SERO-4910 file (N, C-alpha, C, O; in steps of 0.05 Angstrom, whole numbers):
BEGIN
 pado doro    nc1    nc2    nc3   cac1   cac2   cac3    cc1    cc2    cc3    oc1    oc2    oc3
  Met    A   -278  -3322    251   -284  -3329    219   -301  -3306    200   -321  -3294    207
  Ile    A   -293  -3305    182   -301  -3287    162   -316  -3303    143   -306  -3323    134
  Val    A   -344  -3294    136   -346  -3301    111   -369  -3282     94   -390  -3274    102
  Asp    A   -357  -3277     68   -368  -3280     41   -391  -3284     29   -394  -3302     13
  Ala    A   -410  -3269     34   -437  -3273     27   -457  -3261      9   -482  -3260     11
  Ser    A   -436  -3248    -14   -443  -3222    -33   -449  -3231    -57   -437  -3250    -67
  Ala    A   -467  -3219    -68   -478  -3236    -92   -470  -3250   -109   -484  -3265   -122
  Ser    A   -436  -3248   -112   -422  -3269   -124   -424  -3299   -120   -422  -3317   -136
  Thr    A   -427  -3300    -96   -432  -3330    -82   -451  -3340    -84   -451  -3357    -66
  Arg    A   -472  -3342    -96   -497  -3346    -97   -492  -3357   -124   -515  -3365   -130
  Arg    A   -479  -3362   -140   -474  -3365   -171   -466  -3392   -166   -457  -3394   -144
  His    A   -466  -3412   -177   -453  -3437   -181   -452  -3454   -154   -434  -3470   -148
  Gln    A   -475  -3449   -138   -475  -3456   -115   -448  -3452    -98   -436  -3469    -86
  Ser    A   -441  -3427   -100   -414  -3433    -73   -419  -3427    -52   -405  -3435    -33
  Leu    A   -446  -3406    -49   -455  -3408    -23   -462  -3429     -7   -459  -3429     18
  Ala    A   -471  -3446    -17   -481  -3472    -15   -462  -3491     -3   -466  -3506     17
  Gln    A   -440  -3490    -17   -418  -3512    -18   -410  -3493     18   -413  -3506     38
  Ala    A   -403  -3466     18   -395  -3462     46   -412  -3462     60   -401  -3465     82
  Lys    A   -439  -3462     65   -449  -3475     86   -455  -3503     90   -469  -3512    108
  Gly    A   -448  -3509     80   -443  -3546     85   -416  -3546    107   -411  -3557    128
  Leu    A   -402  -3524     86   -363  -3540    106   -384  -3516    130   -383  -3526    152
  Leu    A   -398  -3491    131   -394  -3480    158   -400  -3504    180   -383  -3512    196
  Glu    A   -426  -3513    177   -436  -3528    195   -426  -3547    202   -436  -3554    223
  Thr    A   -405  -3563    194   -384  -3579    201   -366  -3563    209   -347  -3576    219
  Phe    A   -361  -3535    209   -344  -3530    226   -363  -3517    254   -352  -3516    276
  Phe    A   -381  -3511    251   -389  -3499    274   -394  -3533    292   -387  -3536    316
  Asp    A   -402  -3548    282   -404  -3576    308   -380  -3583    310   -382  -3597    330
  Gln    A   -359  -3583    305   -334  -3588    309   -328  -3571    335   -323  -3578    358
  Ala    A   -332  -3540    320   -330  -3521    348   -348  -3529    367   -337  -3525    389
  Tyr    A   -369  -3537    369   -390  -3542    383   -377  -3567    405   -383  -3564    429
  Arg    A   -366  -3581    401   -349  -3611    415   -337  -3598    424   -345  -3596    447
  Gln    A   -309  -3577    418   -286  -3576    422   -295  -3552    455   -280  -3550    474
  Arg    A   -315  -3541    453   -325  -3521    472   -313  -3505    456   -307  -3489    473
  Ala    A   -301  -3493    429   -288  -3471    423   -313  -3439    419   -336  -3435    414
  Arg    A   -290  -3423    424   -310  -3399    426   -303  -3390    392   -285  -3400    379
  Leu    A   -316  -3373    383   -324  -3364    353   -339  -3327    355   -360  -3317    364
  Ala    A   -313  -3317    339   -326  -3285    329   -334  -3299    306   -327  -3322    304
  Leu    A   -349  -3288    287   -369  -3294    268   -376  -3262    250   -391  -3243    253
  Leu    A   -362  -3268    237   -367  -3235    221   -380  -3240    190   -367  -3258    179
  Thr    A   -392  -3234    181   -412  -3234    147   -408  -3208    129   -418  -3187    138
  Ala    A   -396  -3209    105   -386  -3183     81   -404  -3192     64   -401  -3212     50
  Ser    A   -426  -3173     63   -452  -3176     47   -469  -3152     54   -477  -3146     76
  Gly    A   -475  -3136     26   -485  -3115     27   -471  -3083     25   -461  -3071      6
  Ser    A   -473  -3077     42   -452  -3042     43   -433  -3043     75   -420  -3025     85
  Thr    A   -438  -3068     84   -415  -3058    102   -413  -3093    131   -430  -3103    146
  Pro    A   -395  -3097    127   -395  -3116    150   -410  -3127    168   -413  -3109    184
  Gln    A   -422  -3148    176   -445  -3149    197   -426  -3163    221   -406  -3172    211
  Trp    A   -427  -3167    248   -416  -3187    266   -438  -3207    270   -458  -3195    276
  Gln    A   -441  -3232    269   -455  -3239    280   -452  -3256    309   -471  -3264    322
  Arg    A   -421  -3259    316   -421  -3266    347   -404  -3255    351   -393  -3244    332
  His    A   -395  -3252    374   -359  -3235    385   -354  -3263    409   -370  -3267    427
  Gly    A   -333  -3276    406   -323  -3294    424   -335  -3303    440   -329  -3299    464
  Leu    A   -368  -3327    426   -374  -3336    448   -379  -3362    438   -378  -3367    414
  Lys    A   -385  -3382    457   -380  -3414    458   -395  -3415    430   -416  -3402    431
  Ala    A   -390  -3426    409   -404  -3445    401   -428  -3464    403   -425  -3486    414
  Ser    A   -454  -3455    393   -475  -3472    403   -497  -3475    382   -500  -3465    360
  Ala    A   -511  -3492    397   -542  -3501    358   -555  -3465    353   -566  -3460    331
  Ala    A   -552  -3447    371   -557  -3425    357   -551  -3411    331   -560  -3390    320
  Leu    A   -539  -3423    326   -519  -3417    302   -529  -3437    272   -523  -3433    249
  Gln    A   -544  -3454    281   -558  -3466    255   -576  -3449    248   -574  -3452    223
  Pro    A   -599  -3428    254   -622  -3413    250   -604  -3391    234   -612  -3384    212
  Trp    A   -583  -3381    244   -562  -3363    228   -563  -3379    195   -576  -3373    175
  Leu    A   -544  -3401    202   -541  -3407    179   -560  -3415    167   -556  -3406    144
  Arg    A   -579  -3427    167   -597  -3440    141   -612  -3408    135   -626  -3409    115
  Ala    A   -613  -3386    146   -621  -3358    131   -598  -3355    118   -603  -3366     97
  Leu    A   -577  -3347    116   -552  -3335    113   -556  -3342     82   -554  -3364     73
  Gly    A   -560  -3326     71   -571  -3307     34   -543  -3290     23   -526  -3277     35
  Ala    A   -546  -3298     -2   -513  -3275    -12   -531  -3261    -29   -553  -3267    -39
  Gly    A   -514  -3236    -30   -537  -3208    -43   -513  -3187    -40   -491  -3191    -29
  Gly    A   -519  -3167    -48   -507  -3141    -45   -485  -3143    -56   -479  -3160    -73
  Gly    A   -471  -3126    -46   -431  -3119    -53   -418  -3137    -34   -426  -3157    -23
  Thr    A   -394  -3124    -33   -371  -3144    -24   -359  -3121     -9   -342  -3105    -18
  Pro    A   -373  -3123     23   -349  -3111     38   -330  -3124     50   -325  -3116     73
  Leu    A   -310  -3150     35   -306  -3159     50   -271  -3148     60   -259  -3158     79
  Leu    A   -259  -3124     41   -235  -3114     58   -249  -3099     78   -234  -3092     95
  Ala    A   -269  -3093     81   -265  -3071    105   -279  -3098    126   -277  -3094    150
  Ala    A   -287  -3117    120   -296  -3152    141   -267  -3157    153   -262  -3151    176
  Leu    A   -250  -3165    137   -216  -3169    145   -199  -3151    154   -178  -3162    160
  Glu    A   -198  -3117    161   -195  -3097    181   -207  -3099    205   -198  -3093    227
  Glu    A   -232  -3107    198   -252  -3109    227   -242  -3128    243   -241  -3131    267
  Ala    A   -234  -3145    220   -239  -3172    237   -199  -3175    258   -190  -3181    280
  Arg    A   -193  -3167    235   -156  -3166    239   -158  -3144    273   -151  -3153    295
  Gln    A   -169  -3115    270   -170  -3099    296   -187  -3123    317   -179  -3131    339
  Trp    A   -200  -3127    310   -226  -3140    341   -196  -3162    343   -186  -3159    366
  Leu    A   -185  -3177    331   -173  -3207    334   -146  -3187    356   -139  -3197    377
  Leu    A   -137  -3162    345   -112  -3158    359   -128  -3141    386   -111  -3126    396
  Arg    A   -145  -3139    395   -159  -3123    420   -165  -3153    429   -148  -3156    447
  Arg    A   -174  -3168    427   -180  -3202    436   -162  -3200    447   -159  -3194    470
  Gly    A   -135  -3209    417   -111  -3222    433    -91  -3200    474    -77  -3205    493
  Lys    A   -105  -3183    462    -84  -3164    493   -116  -3172    510   -115  -3192    525
  Ala    A   -135  -3164    508   -151  -3183    533   -155  -3200    547   -165  -3201    569
  His    A   -142  -3226    521   -141  -3253    531   -108  -3263    519   -105  -3277    499
  Pro    A    -91  -3255    530    -67  -3262    519    -58  -3302    514    -45  -3317    499
  Gly    A    -75  -3304    536    -65  -3336    533    -84  -3357    517    -81  -3381    517
  Glu    A   -106  -3340    500   -122  -3351    482   -102  -3354    454    -86  -3340    441
  Val    A   -114  -3378    453    -95  -3390    423   -117  -3380    405   -139  -3391    409
  Gln    A   -118  -3359    382   -134  -3352    368   -118  -3364    332    -95  -3367    325
  Arg    A   -147  -3368    315   -142  -3385    290   -164  -3367    271   -185  -3361    283
  Cys    A   -161  -3361    247   -179  -3340    230   -182  -3359    196   -165  -3364    179
  Leu    A   -208  -3364    197   -227  -3367    176   -231  -3356    155   -243  -3336    162
  Val    A   -228  -3356    135   -233  -3340    118   -254  -3357     96   -248  -3380     89
  Leu    A   -279  -3343     84   -275  -3368     63   -296  -3339     44   -309  -3322     56
  Thr    A   -293  -3340     20   -288  -3322     -1   -298  -3335    -27   -300  -3359    -31
  Asp    A   -303  -3312    -48   -292  -3331    -84   -276  -3305    -87   -262  -3307   -108
  Gly    A   -273  -3287    -76   -248  -3270    -86   -258  -3250    -98   -249  -3228    -94
  Arg    A   -278  -3257   -114   -292  -3237   -136   -294  -3205   -125   -315  -3195   -117
  Leu    A   -270  -3191   -126   -278  -3163   -119   -262  -3154   -141   -247  -3167   -154
  Gln    A   -269  -3124   -144   -267  -3106   -161   -238  -3104   -163   -227  -3116   -182
  Arg    A   -224  -3092   -148   -206  -3090   -140   -196  -3081   -119   -215  -3073   -105
  Trp    A   -172  -3076   -106   -160  -3075    -75   -134  -3078    -68   -118  -3093    -80
  Lys    A   -128  -3056    -42   -111  -3053    -40   -100  -3067    -19   -115  -3073     -1
  Pro    A    -68  -3074    -19    -61  -3100     -8    -70  -3091     12    -77  -3068     16
  Val    A    -69  -3120     38    -87  -3116     61    -66  -3128     79    -47  -3142     74
  Gln    A    -76  -3119    103    -46  -3136    126    -51  -3162    133    -72  -3174    128
  Pro    A    -30  -3172    146    -35  -3199    146    -59  -3208    178    -62  -3191    196
  Met    A    -67  -3224    180    -93  -3228    207    -58  -3229    222    -35  -3233    213
  Pro    A    -73  -3220    253    -49  -3231    276    -46  -3251    289    -32  -3250    310
  Cys    A    -57  -3275    282    -59  -3305    282    -59  -3313    264    -69  -3300    246
  Ala    A    -47  -3343    258    -62  -3364    242    -78  -3369    222    -95  -3385    231
  Cys    A    -83  -3364    198   -110  -3353    184   -110  -3375    159    -90  -3375    145
  Val    A   -127  -3391    154   -139  -3408    126   -163  -3398    109   -186  -3399    116
  Leu    A   -155  -3392     91   -168  -3372     67   -181  -3401     58   -167  -3421     61
  Val    A   -214  -3404     43   -228  -3431     33   -229  -3411     10   -247  -3394     11
  Asp    A   -215  -3413     -6   -232  -3394    -44   -265  -3420    -47   -265  -3445    -47
  Ile    A   -283  -3402    -48   -297  -3416    -57   -312  -3410    -80   -337  -3410    -82
  Glu    A   -298  -3406    -95   -302  -3392   -119   -314  -3420   -143   -301  -3441   -142
  Thr    A   -328  -3419   -154   -342  -3447   -167   -347  -3440   -193   -362  -3457   -203
  Ala    A   -342  -3424   -207   -355  -3416   -229   -330  -3432   -247   -310  -3441   -236
  Pro    A   -339  -3436   -284   -321  -3447   -301   -303  -3435   -299   -280  -3443   -296
  Val    A   -308  -3418   -300   -284  -3393   -303   -278  -3373   -278   -289  -3352   -271
  Arg    A   -258  -3386   -271   -243  -3366   -248   -226  -3358   -248   -205  -3369   -254
  Leu    A   -230  -3330   -238   -207  -3308   -231   -188  -3316   -214   -169  -3301   -219
  Gly    A   -182  -3333   -195   -163  -3343   -177   -154  -3324   -164   -131  -3327   -157
  Arg    A   -166  -3299   -156   -169  -3278   -140   -165  -3285   -110   -144  -3278    -98
  Ala    A   -179  -3294   -101   -180  -3316    -76   -152  -3321    -66   -145  -3316    -42
  Arg    A   -131  -3332    -90   -110  -3339    -77    -90  -3321    -61    -77  -3322    -41
  Gln    A    -97  -3297    -94    -80  -3277    -90    -81  -3261    -51    -64  -3257    -34
  Leu    A   -116  -3256    -56   -115  -3242    -22   -105  -3264     -5    -99  -3256     17
  Ala    A   -100  -3296     -9    -90  -3310     17    -68  -3301     26    -65  -3299     50
  Ala    A    -42  -3292      0    -30  -3293     -2     -7  -3260     14     16  -3257     23
  Gln    A    -31  -3244     12    -27  -3224     28    -31  -3223     50    -14  -3213     64
  Leu    A    -55  -3232     61    -66  -3254     84    -40  -3268    101    -36  -3270    125
  Gln    A    -25  -3275     81     -5  -3288     93    -26  -3321    103    -16  -3336    120
  Ala    A    -49  -3327     94    -60  -3343     97    -54  -3368     88    -41  -3367     67
  Asp    A    -59  -3393     96    -54  -3419     82    -82  -3412     67    -98  -3395     75
  Tyr    A    -86  -3431     39   -103  -3433     29   -111  -3454     16    -95  -3471      8
  Gln    A   -135  -3457     11   -154  -3476     -3   -165  -3468     -4   -174  -3448      8
  His    A   -179  -3492    -37   -202  -3487    -48   -222  -3499    -39   -212  -3511    -19
  Ile    A   -247  -3505    -41   -265  -3514    -30   -263  -3541    -37   -261  -3559    -21
  Asp    A   -264  -3544    -76   -264  -3573    -85   -234  -3584    -78   -231  -3604    -92
  Gln    A   -214  -3580    -65   -195  -3591    -69   -199  -3619    -54   -188  -3640    -60
  Ser    A   -212  -3616    -40   -216  -3648    -12   -248  -3657    -30   -268  -3645    -38
  Arg    A   -236  -3691    -29   -267  -3694    -27   -290  -3688    -13   -312  -3680    -21
  Lys    A   -278  -3695     17   -283  -3698     40   -301  -3661     41   -323  -3659     52
  Leu    A   -295  -3650     36   -299  -3620     30   -327  -3612      6   -347  -3597      8
  Arg    A   -318  -3631    -19   -335  -3632    -39   -357  -3651    -41   -372  -3647    -60
  Thr    A   -369  -3681    -17   -388  -3693    -25   -403  -3693      5   -395  -3697     28
  Ser    A   -430  -3685     -7   -444  -3675     17   -474  -3706     12   -475  -3721     -7
  Cys    A   -492  -3705     32   -500  -3720     37   -532  -3719      7   -552  -3705      9
  Ser    A   -528  -3732     -8   -551  -3713    -27   -577  -3721    -25   -593  -3704    -31
  Ser    A   -586  -3745    -18   -608  -3758     -6   -623  -3744     15   -647  -3745     17
  Ala    A   -608  -3732     30   -621  -3701     49   -623  -3685     31   -644  -3672     28
  Gly    A   -607  -3683     17   -607  -3647    -10   -612  -3624      9   -631  -3609      4
  Asn    A   -594  -3619     32   -583  -3598     56   -561  -3590     52   -555  -3567     57
  Gly    A   -538  -3612     42   -510  -3595     41   -495  -3607     68   -473  -3598     71
  Trp    A   -505  -3626     88   -501  -3630    104   -474  -3660     97   -482  -3678     82
  Phe    A   -446  -3661    106   -433  -3680     99   -440  -3702    124   -441  -3696    147
  Arg    A   -443  -3724    115   -436  -3749    120   -419  -3758    148   -397  -3748    149
  Asp    A   -427  -3772    167   -402  -3761    197   -377  -3779    180   -354  -3775    188
  Thr    A   -380  -3797    160   -351  -3806    158   -339  -3791    139   -317  -3800    133
  Glu    A   -347  -3767    125   -332  -3753    103   -339  -3728    117   -351  -3712    103
  Lys    A   -335  -3719    145   -334  -3683    158   -304  -3680    161   -290  -3692    177
  Pro    A   -300  -3665    147   -275  -3655    150   -266  -3646    171   -281  -3634    186
  Asp    A   -241  -3650    176   -229  -3649    209   -216  -3611    203   -198  -3599    191
  Phe    A   -241  -3606    223   -229  -3575    229   -218  -3581    256   -222  -3561    270
  Gln    A   -207  -3597    268   -186  -3598    290   -158  -3580    298   -150  -3568    318
  Pro    A   -150  -3584    274   -111  -3563    264   -128  -3529    277   -120  -3515    296
  Leu    A   -152  -3525    258   -152  -3494    246   -175  -3488    287   -171  -3465    295
  Ile    A   -189  -3501    302   -196  -3509    325   -177  -3503    348   -177  -3482    362
  Asn    A   -158  -3529    348   -146  -3529    370   -113  -3520    355    -96  -3514    372
  Gly    A   -106  -3518    331    -77  -3510    334    -65  -3523    315    -41  -3521    312
***
């Protein structure tokens, strides 16, 4: 999982919506006892938060503290994740891998990127009134399935009474296909 937490994701509640989505994903991954690798792209270099460990409640404090800022080392994060997935696939050949990328795609420019060595979904979190659409272009280069965070009511609707971006149980998006294949 690669999370773009660059400064541009702070605008228009993009990162806040992504955090609600991540919370739901973490909850489902925990229930499935899935292993996660989590890489954040902000500042000057990508930072690993987790390397193939089982999902746990320990992710919640990290998620609450996740803030946006700095540059966008997304391309470096994508390549680092791709290399890690290749190594992990060799070390654990029976393991099913999936990659989830959350980004607004707001990169100045980029060289073509190589596809991930597994099934990949890119969730576009760009919510500005004027959208550049670069995340869709990036998804095409990654050969990833593309979905905008606004495409589904389940992804948009949060529990407004709590004010914390949590999804109601009946509105939680289903990440089973991404976790289980």
